[in-house]
Each structure stands twice: as structure tokens, then as C-alpha cells.
C-alpha positions in Angstrom: -8.7 -3.5 -27.9 -6.6 -0.5 -28.5 -9.4 2.0 -28.2 -10.4 0.7 -24.8 -6.8 0.7 -23.6 -6.4 4.4 -24.8 -9.6 5.4 -22.9 -8.2 3.6 -19.8 -4.9 5.5 -20.1 -6.7 8.8 -20.6 -8.8 8.1 -17.5 -5.9 7.1 -15.3 -4.0 10.2 -16.4 -6.6 12.5 -14.8 -6.4 13.6 -11.2 -9.1 11.2 -10.1 -7.4 8.4 -11.9 -4.1 9.2 -10.2 -5.7 9.2 -6.8 -7.3 5.8 -7.6 -3.9 4.4 -8.6 -2.3 5.8 -5.5 -5.0 4.5 -3.3 -4.7 1.0 -4.8 -1.0 1.0 -4.4 -1.4 2.1 -0.8 -3.9 -0.7 -0.2 -1.4 -3.2 -1.7 1.4 -1.9 0.5 -0.8 -2.0 3.6 -1.9 -5.5 2.9 1.8 -6.6 2.4 3.0 -4.9 5.6 0.1 -6.2 7.7 0.7 -9.7 6.3 4.3 -9.6 7.5 3.0 -8.4 10.9 0.7 -11.4 11.0 3.6 -13.7 10.1 5.4 -12.5 13.2 2.3 -13.0 15.3 2.1 -16.6 14.0 5.5 -17.2 15.6 4.3 -15.8 19.0 6.2 -12.5 18.7 4.6 -9.1 19.0 1.3 -10.2 20.6 1.6 -8.1 23.8 -0.7 -5.0 23.7 2.1 -2.4 23.6 3.9 -4.4 20.8 0.7 -4.8 18.8 0.1 -1.1 19.0 3.7 -0.3 18.0 3.5 -2.7 15.1 0.2 -1.2 14.0 1.8 2.2 13.7 4.8 0.7 12.0 2.5 -0.9 9.4 0.9 2.5 8.7 4.2 4.2 8.4 5.7 1.5 6.2 2.7 1.5 3.9 3.0 5.3 3.4 6.8 4.9 2.8 6.3 2.0 0.3 3.6 3.9 -1.6 5.7 7.1 -1.7 8.8 5.1 -2.8 6.8 3.3 -5.5 5.5 6.6 -6.9 8.9 8.3 -6.7 10.4 5.5 -8.8 7.6 5.9 -11.4 8.0 9.7 -11.6 
């Protein structure tokens, strides 16, 4: 109900709540970017060791960028 929703909003407005929300959005972005990486692997591209390492770093950077962009839009 309304009281539970108000408590949830109050909790998510705290520092710990914000960190949880940022962490969840990062997890979503990481999962999305890594899913795209695996789609490329399914076509046989990017499976060499140096390519896999490069794409792993790209996934990390893209996840941070997507998370930051998402939170900049919300601010």
C-alpha cells in the first residue's frame, strides 16, 4: 500500500539505498554488455585470447559508462 511504498522511497533515498540502486543498475548494465559479447562469440568472433581479454575490459568500461549515463539522466 501507500505506507509501504513511502517507506521504500524513504529507504532508497538514503546513502545505502542509493548505493544499492547504483549497484543494481551496474549489474544490469554489466549483464547487458556481457550478453552482447556472448552474441559475438556465438558468431565465432572475438574468441581469440587477446580479443577475449580486450572485450572483457570493454564490457567493464561500457558497464561503468552506461551506469553513469543512466544516473546522470536521472539527476
